[in-house]
N, C-alpha and C positions, 0 to 999 in steps of 0.2 A: 165596453166589451162588445155590445151589440153592433156598434159601428164598425168594429174591427172583425166582425163575424167570428167572434170567439164564443165557444159553447162549452165551458168547463163543466165537469161532472160535480165539482164541489167548490164552493167559495167559502172561505173562513174569514170572518171579520174580526176587527179589534174589539176587545171587551168594552172599550169606552163608547163604541157605537151601538151598544145594545140598549137603546132607549126607545120609548114610544115616539120620540121626536123623529128618529130614523124612519119609522114606519109612516108617520104623518107626512113627512116631507119627501121621502124617497121610496114609498111603498112598492111601486112596480119594480124598482131596481133592487130592492131588498128581498124580493121573493126568492126563497130557497137559500138565503144567506144563513150560514151557521156561525153563531157567535157564542163562545163560552162566557158564562156569567156566574156571579156568586150570589145573586139575589133573585129569588122567584117566590111570589106570594102563594106558597103551596100549603101552608098550615093556616088554621083559623087566626092565629096571632099575627102572622105575617100578612095575611089578606086584610085583616083589620087595620094594621099599620099602613099598608099601601093605600087603602081606601081613605084613611084620614088625611094622608098627604095629598091625594088626588082631589079630595073635597075642597082643599085650600088652594087648588090650582097648581100644585107641584107635580113632579114626576117621580114616582117611586122606582128608582133604579139602584144599581149596585153602589153608586157614588153617594146619592142622597141618603140611602138607608144605612150605609156604613157611617156616615156623618151623624145620623140620628143615634145610632148605637153608641158611638163615642161620647156624644153629649149626654146621653142618658146614663152611661156608666159613670161619667164625671159627676153628674148630679147625685147619683147614689153614693159615691165616695164622699162627696162634700157633706151630704146629710149624715152619713154614718160617722164621720170623723168629728162632727159637731163644730165645724169651723165657724168663725165669726163672720167672714165674708164682708168686711168693711174696708174702706180705703186705708185705714190705719193698720189693718191686719194682713195686708197683701203679703208682706215678707214672711210673717210668721205662719201664714196659711200654706206656704209651699211645702214644708216638711210633712204636714198631715196628708196632703194630696199624694206626695211621693209614697208615703207609708201605706196609705189606703190602696193605691194602684198596685204596689208591690205585693200586697196581700191577696189580690184577686187570683182565683184559679178557675179554669174552665175545663169541663169534661165534655169531650166530643162523643156523640153517640151516632152510630150509623145503623140504619135498618134497611133491609132488603124490601123492596116494594114490587 
């Protein structure tokens, strides 16, 4: 846009570009870029999770943290259902996973800050 002498008042980026990699590789170009996202390490729990990912060389963004939540939820369901988790029990383990996932409920709470 600089080459074309464009000076927009607002640039909105794709959610998938909201990673530290964008800043590392395109920092000057990303200055002022507005990107909606669904993960921000704003609580002690999310900051701790993000730090753990980063200590292992990962990037804590909306994609990786969503994947982490999915795997953690599956882990909890598998443990709660008492599944055998053996090669011979793969077929019989499917129903307890479905039942466990179907029984999950989430309450969303919003607070003004």
